[in-house]
C-alpha positions as CSV (number, residue, x, y, z in Angstrom):
1,X,-81.9,-2.0,208.4
2,X,-82.9,-2.5,212.0
3,X,-79.7,-2.4,214.2
4,X,-81.7,-3.5,217.3
5,X,-82.9,-6.9,215.8
6,X,-80.9,-10.1,216.5
7,X,-78.1,-10.8,214.0
8,X,-79.0,-12.7,210.9
9,X,-75.7,-14.6,211.2
10,X,-73.3,-15.1,214.2
11,X,-70.3,-17.2,213.6
12,X,-67.4,-17.8,216.0
13,X,-64.2,-19.7,215.4
14,X,-65.3,-21.6,212.3
15,X,-62.9,-24.1,211.0
16,X,-63.1,-26.4,208.0
17,X,-60.3,-28.7,206.8
18,X,-60.0,-30.7,203.5
19,X,-57.2,-33.2,203.9
20,X,-54.1,-31.1,204.7
21,X,-55.7,-27.8,203.6
22,X,-57.3,-25.6,206.3
23,X,-59.8,-23.9,204.1
24,X,-61.4,-21.9,206.9
25,X,-59.2,-21.2,209.9
26,X,-61.0,-19.7,212.9
27,X,-63.4,-17.3,211.1
28,X,-65.8,-15.0,213.0
29,X,-68.8,-13.2,211.4
30,X,-71.6,-11.0,212.6
31,X,-74.2,-10.0,210.1
32,X,-77.0,-7.6,210.9
33,X,-80.5,-8.5,209.7
34,X,-81.9,-6.5,206.7
35,X,-78.4,-5.7,205.2
36,X,-76.1,-6.7,202.4
37,X,-73.0,-8.2,203.9
38,X,-70.0,-8.6,201.5
39,X,-67.6,-11.5,202.0
40,X,-64.6,-10.4,199.9
41,X,-61.5,-12.4,198.9
42,X,-59.6,-14.1,196.1
43,X,-60.2,-17.7,194.8
44,X,-59.3,-20.1,197.6
45,X,-59.7,-17.6,200.4
46,X,-62.5,-19.7,202.1
47,X,-65.6,-17.7,200.9
48,X,-67.5,-20.6,199.4
49,X,-66.6,-23.0,202.2
50,X,-67.8,-20.5,204.8
51,X,-71.1,-20.0,203.0
52,X,-71.6,-23.8,202.7
53,X,-71.2,-24.2,206.5
54,X,-73.6,-21.4,207.2
55,X,-76.1,-22.9,204.8
56,X,-75.7,-26.3,206.6
57,X,-74.3,-28.0,203.5
58,X,-70.9,-28.6,205.3
59,X,-70.4,-29.4,209.0
60,X,-67.8,-27.2,210.8
61,X,-64.9,-29.0,212.1
62,X,-64.7,-26.5,215.0
63,X,-66.4,-23.3,216.2
64,X,-70.1,-22.7,215.9
65,X,-72.6,-20.6,213.8
66,X,-76.2,-19.5,214.4
67,X,-78.3,-18.4,211.5
68,X,-81.4,-16.5,212.3
69,X,-81.0,-17.7,215.8
70,X,-80.7,-21.5,214.9
71,X,-77.4,-23.5,215.3
72,X,-76.3,-24.7,211.9
73,X,-75.4,-28.1,213.2
74,X,-78.1,-29.0,216.0
75,X,-81.0,-27.1,214.3
76,X,-80.1,-27.4,210.6
77,X,-83.7,-28.1,209.4
78,X,-84.8,-24.7,211.0
79,X,-82.0,-22.9,209.2
80,X,-82.8,-24.5,205.9
81,X,-86.5,-23.6,206.1
82,X,-85.5,-19.9,206.2
83,X,-82.6,-19.5,203.8
84,X,-81.6,-20.2,200.3
85,X,-78.3,-20.5,198.5
86,X,-77.6,-19.4,194.9
87,X,-74.2,-20.9,194.0
88,X,-71.7,-19.9,191.3
89,X,-73.1,-21.9,188.6
90,X,-76.7,-22.1,187.3
91,X,-78.6,-25.1,188.7
92,X,-81.8,-24.9,186.5
93,X,-82.8,-27.8,184.2
94,X,-81.5,-26.8,180.7
95,X,-84.1,-28.9,179.0
96,X,-87.0,-27.2,180.6
97,X,-88.3,-23.7,179.8
98,X,-87.9,-20.9,182.2
99,X,-91.5,-21.2,183.3
100,X,-91.4,-24.9,183.6
101,X,-88.2,-24.7,185.9
102,X,-90.0,-22.3,188.2
103,X,-93.3,-24.4,188.3
104,X,-91.3,-27.5,189.0
105,X,-89.6,-25.9,192.0
106,X,-92.8,-24.3,193.3
107,X,-94.5,-27.7,193.2
108,X,-91.5,-29.4,195.0
109,X,-91.9,-26.6,197.7
110,X,-95.5,-27.4,198.3
111,X,-97.5,-25.1,196.0
112,X,-100.5,-26.6,194.4
113,X,-100.7,-26.5,190.5
114,X,-102.6,-23.2,190.3
115,X,-100.4,-21.4,192.9
116,X,-97.2,-22.8,191.3
117,X,-98.2,-21.3,187.9
118,X,-99.1,-17.9,189.5
119,X,-95.8,-17.8,191.4
120,X,-93.8,-18.7,188.2
121,X,-95.6,-16.0,186.2
122,X,-95.0,-13.4,188.9
123,X,-91.2,-14.3,189.0
124,X,-90.8,-14.3,185.2
125,X,-92.3,-10.8,185.1
126,X,-90.3,-9.4,188.0
127,X,-87.0,-10.7,186.6
128,X,-87.6,-9.4,183.0
129,X,-87.9,-12.9,181.6
130,X,-91.3,-12.7,180.0
131,X,-90.2,-12.9,176.4
132,X,-87.9,-15.8,177.1
133,X,-90.2,-17.7,179.5
134,X,-91.3,-20.3,176.9
135,X,-87.8,-21.1,175.7
136,X,-85.6,-23.8,177.0
137,X,-83.1,-22.6,179.6
138,X,-80.2,-23.9,177.5
139,X,-80.9,-21.1,175.0
140,X,-80.5,-18.4,177.6
141,X,-77.7,-16.0,177.7
142,X,-75.4,-16.0,180.8
143,X,-77.2,-13.0,182.3
144,X,-80.6,-14.6,181.7
145,X,-79.6,-17.9,183.2
146,X,-78.3,-16.0,186.3
147,X,-81.6,-14.1,186.6
148,X,-83.6,-17.4,186.2
149,X,-81.3,-19.0,188.8
150,X,-82.0,-16.3,191.3
151,X,-85.7,-16.3,190.5
152,X,-85.7,-20.1,191.3
153,X,-84.2,-19.3,194.7
154,X,-87.1,-17.0,195.4
155,X,-90.0,-19.3,194.7
156,X,-90.4,-19.1,198.5
157,X,-89.0,-15.7,199.7
158,X,-86.2,-16.4,202.2
159,X,-85.3,-14.4,205.2
160,X,-81.7,-14.9,204.4
161,X,-80.1,-15.4,200.9
162,X,-76.6,-16.5,200.2
163,X,-75.3,-15.3,196.9
164,X,-72.1,-17.0,196.1
165,X,-70.2,-15.0,193.4
166,X,-73.5,-14.3,191.5
167,X,-72.0,-12.3,188.7
168,X,-68.9,-14.5,187.8
169,X,-68.6,-14.4,184.0
170,X,-71.3,-12.0,183.3
171,X,-71.0,-9.0,181.0
172,X,-71.3,-5.5,182.6
173,X,-75.0,-5.0,181.7
174,X,-76.0,-8.4,183.2
175,X,-74.0,-7.7,186.3
176,X,-75.9,-4.4,186.8
177,X,-79.1,-6.3,186.5
178,X,-78.2,-8.7,189.2
179,X,-77.1,-5.7,191.4
180,X,-80.7,-4.3,190.9
181,X,-82.1,-7.6,192.0
182,X,-80.0,-7.7,195.2
183,X,-81.1,-4.1,196.1
184,X,-84.8,-5.1,195.5
185,X,-84.4,-8.1,197.7
186,X,-83.0,-6.1,200.6
187,X,-85.7,-3.5,200.2
188,X,-88.2,-6.3,200.5
189,X,-86.7,-7.3,203.9
190,X,-84.4,-10.2,202.9
191,X,-80.9,-10.2,204.3
192,X,-78.2,-10.9,201.7
193,X,-74.7,-12.4,202.3
194,X,-72.8,-11.9,199.0
195,X,-69.4,-13.5,198.3
196,X,-67.5,-11.9,195.6
197,X,-63.9,-11.3,194.3
198,X,-65.1,-8.1,192.5
199,X,-64.2,-5.2,194.6
200,X,-66.4,-2.8,192.8
201,X,-69.4,-5.1,193.4
202,X,-68.8,-5.1,197.2
203,X,-68.3,-1.3,197.0
204,X,-71.7,-0.9,195.2
205,X,-73.9,-3.3,197.3
206,X,-72.5,-4.1,200.7
207,X,-73.4,-2.2,203.9
208,X,-70.5,-4.0,205.6
209,X,-67.6,-6.1,204.2
210,X,-65.4,-8.9,205.6
211,X,-62.1,-9.3,203.8
212,X,-61.0,-12.9,204.0
213,X,-57.6,-14.3,203.2
214,X,-56.3,-17.8,203.8
215,X,-59.5,-18.7,205.7
216,X,-59.5,-15.8,208.2
217,X,-61.2,-12.4,208.4
218,X,-58.4,-9.9,208.2
219,X,-60.5,-6.8,208.2
220,X,-64.2,-5.9,208.6
221,X,-66.2,-2.7,208.3
222,X,-68.1,-0.4,206.0
223,X,-66.5,0.3,202.6
224,X,-65.7,3.7,203.8
225,X,-64.1,2.4,207.0
226,X,-62.0,-0.1,205.1
227,X,-60.7,2.6,202.8
228,X,-59.9,5.0,205.8
229,X,-58.1,2.1,207.5
230,X,-55.3,2.2,204.9
231,X,-54.4,5.7,206.3
232,X,-53.6,7.5,203.1
233,X,-55.0,9.0,200.1
234,X,-54.4,7.9,196.5
235,X,-53.2,10.0,193.5
236,X,-54.6,8.8,190.2
237,X,-53.2,10.3,187.0
238,X,-53.7,9.6,183.3
239,X,-51.1,10.7,180.7
240,X,-52.2,11.7,177.2
241,X,-49.5,9.6,175.5
242,X,-48.9,5.9,176.5
243,X,-45.2,6.2,175.6
244,X,-44.8,8.8,178.3
245,X,-46.1,6.7,181.1
246,X,-42.7,5.3,182.1
247,X,-41.2,8.8,182.2
248,X,-44.2,9.9,184.4
249,X,-43.7,6.9,186.7
250,X,-40.0,7.8,187.3
251,X,-40.8,11.6,187.8
252,X,-43.6,10.8,190.2
253,X,-41.7,8.3,192.2
254,X,-38.9,10.8,192.7
255,X,-41.2,13.7,193.7
256,X,-43.5,11.6,195.9
257,X,-40.9,9.3,197.5
258,X,-43.4,6.4,197.3
259,X,-43.9,3.5,194.8
260,X,-46.0,4.4,191.8
261,X,-48.1,1.7,190.3
262,X,-49.1,1.0,186.7
263,X,-52.9,0.5,186.3
264,X,-54.5,-1.9,183.7
265,X,-55.2,1.2,181.6
266,X,-52.1,1.8,179.5
267,X,-52.0,5.5,180.3
268,X,-52.9,5.4,184.0
269,X,-50.8,5.4,187.2
270,X,-51.6,5.6,190.9
271,X,-49.7,6.1,194.1
272,X,-50.6,6.1,197.9
273,X,-49.7,9.5,199.5
274,X,-50.1,10.8,203.0
275,X,-50.7,14.4,202.2
276,X,-51.3,16.8,199.3
277,X,-48.3,19.0,199.5
278,X,-45.8,16.7,197.5
279,X,-48.6,16.0,195.0
280,X,-48.7,19.6,193.8
281,X,-44.9,19.6,193.3
282,X,-45.1,16.2,191.5
283,X,-47.8,17.4,189.1
284,X,-45.9,20.6,188.4
285,X,-42.7,18.5,187.7
286,X,-44.7,16.6,185.1
287,X,-45.8,19.8,183.4
288,X,-42.2,21.1,183.4
289,X,-41.1,17.8,181.7
290,X,-43.8,18.3,179.0
291,X,-45.8,15.3,180.1
292,X,-49.4,16.2,179.5
293,X,-52.2,14.8,181.7
294,X,-55.7,14.2,180.6
295,X,-56.9,13.5,184.2
296,X,-55.7,13.6,187.7
297,X,-57.5,13.1,191.1
298,X,-56.5,12.9,194.7
299,X,-59.0,11.0,197.0
300,X,-59.7,7.9,199.1
301,X,-58.1,4.7,198.0
302,X,-60.2,2.2,196.1
303,X,-61.2,-1.2,197.6
304,X,-58.6,-2.7,195.2
305,X,-55.9,-0.7,196.9
306,X,-57.3,-1.5,200.3
307,X,-57.1,-5.2,199.5
308,X,-53.6,-4.9,198.2
309,X,-52.5,-3.1,201.4
310,X,-54.2,-5.6,203.7
311,X,-53.1,-8.8,202.0
312,X,-50.0,-7.8,200.0
313,X,-51.5,-9.3,196.8
314,X,-54.4,-8.4,194.3
315,X,-57.9,-9.7,195.0
316,X,-57.8,-11.9,191.9
317,X,-54.5,-13.6,193.0
318,X,-55.8,-16.8,194.6
319,X,-55.4,-20.5,194.5
320,X,-58.3,-22.8,193.4
321,X,-60.7,-23.8,196.2
322,X,-60.2,-27.4,197.3
323,X,-62.6,-29.9,195.8
324,X,-65.8,-30.4,198.0
325,X,-68.2,-33.2,197.8
326,X,-71.4,-32.5,199.6
327,X,-74.6,-34.6,199.8
328,X,-77.7,-32.7,200.6
329,X,-80.2,-35.1,202.1
330,X,-82.3,-32.7,204.3
331,X,-84.2,-30.7,201.8
332,X,-82.4,-27.4,201.8
333,X,-83.5,-24.9,199.1
334,X,-80.3,-24.8,197.1
335,X,-80.4,-23.1,193.8
């Protein structure tokens, strides 16, 4: 990542309203070229609306944005020539094969017949779709469709790629494959803006993260900076017997003097702590009470805990995004 190059994205005071809903409310972004920038927030936070404004598919009601040095309103055609957007849902033609989808897009983007076939073959191989290339897209698994969708976005390699929740609904293996694709894109020089509500995804991929809630950036920094901003460590424990978790929660709350949270794992608990001394006594108290632990750890908070501390609610606790109707008439490469 070249920190001296102009920013890939600079947005100041972006506003977008749908009826009485202010979906984006004075949002600022600064994205360095050659990086993965995570835009993190729950459903309804304004992530997709922000991306659609930056990709010139929605016109801001207020504020301004420059993408790769071009204004998204007055120089939209120049922006569209250098970016691509892969949305939350696959946009390939289900009644065409994988190869046919890629050839069609290559022809639409100006390749001759021979070059289109060569580009499609290269993408099929790069995305691990060789065996399925001759099958209709409607027979693909969710992970294969997502890989084909991203491949379609790269028929012409963009300088900036918007990935809007690219792994929603995918199984862990398919998510990991998409992550590898994102890393390869950035290694090749493409800047990636990734919207997600999966905190582990942002932690894995993003160089910097903007946390958005109710249409505003409420925190921004590297994953490590965001974790440090909470100002405390986190104790994680797992009891051997699920029926002892309630007793463990009661004892830990008393010893630590802070709230103790149940995790989704039925034997796991966590608590934010400011120093290690009460932790040692709390663990000793569990031992005296005959509550056996299979695991305990004291370290930085997770991004889930950072989000909860910043917003007061979990990352998956969001309202549906307002319905948006967008007509694209200017030839943007939208996958």
